[in-house]
C-alpha positions, 0 to 999 in steps of 0.5 A: 903235280905229276912227276914224269918217268925219268927212265922210260926206256928201262922202266917198261922192261924192268916192270915186265922182266923182259930184257931182250937185248944184247950186252952191247945194247945194254952197255952202249945205249941203256947204261949211258941213259942211266948215267945221264940221269944220275949226273942230273941227280948228282947236281941236286944232291945237296938240295933235292928240293931244286930237282924238278920243282921239288918232286921225285928226287928220291924216287928217281934216285932209287930207280936210277940206282936200281936200273944201274944195278940191273944193267950191270948185272945183266952185262956181268951174268948174261949166261945165267939169264940165258940158262934161266930163260931156256929152263923156264920155257921148257918147264912151263 
């Protein structure tokens, strides 16, 4: 049985390393989506087999925690992303 993506909104940018958004968008749109999926996962913490017909609990949990960290890091250290992007584009 196929288990769908729990955070389609974030998986594509994470895969290709492209967060081309502002901190406001990350904090008001992306992070709430992560928190919503995390709440759903927390409901099944005691019995992960009840989550999505017993498939994908730990995969989704790892992805959600990773996405949460990426969003928070992006908000906290936006300047380093900008500096890295400008240096990287001049080097290539």
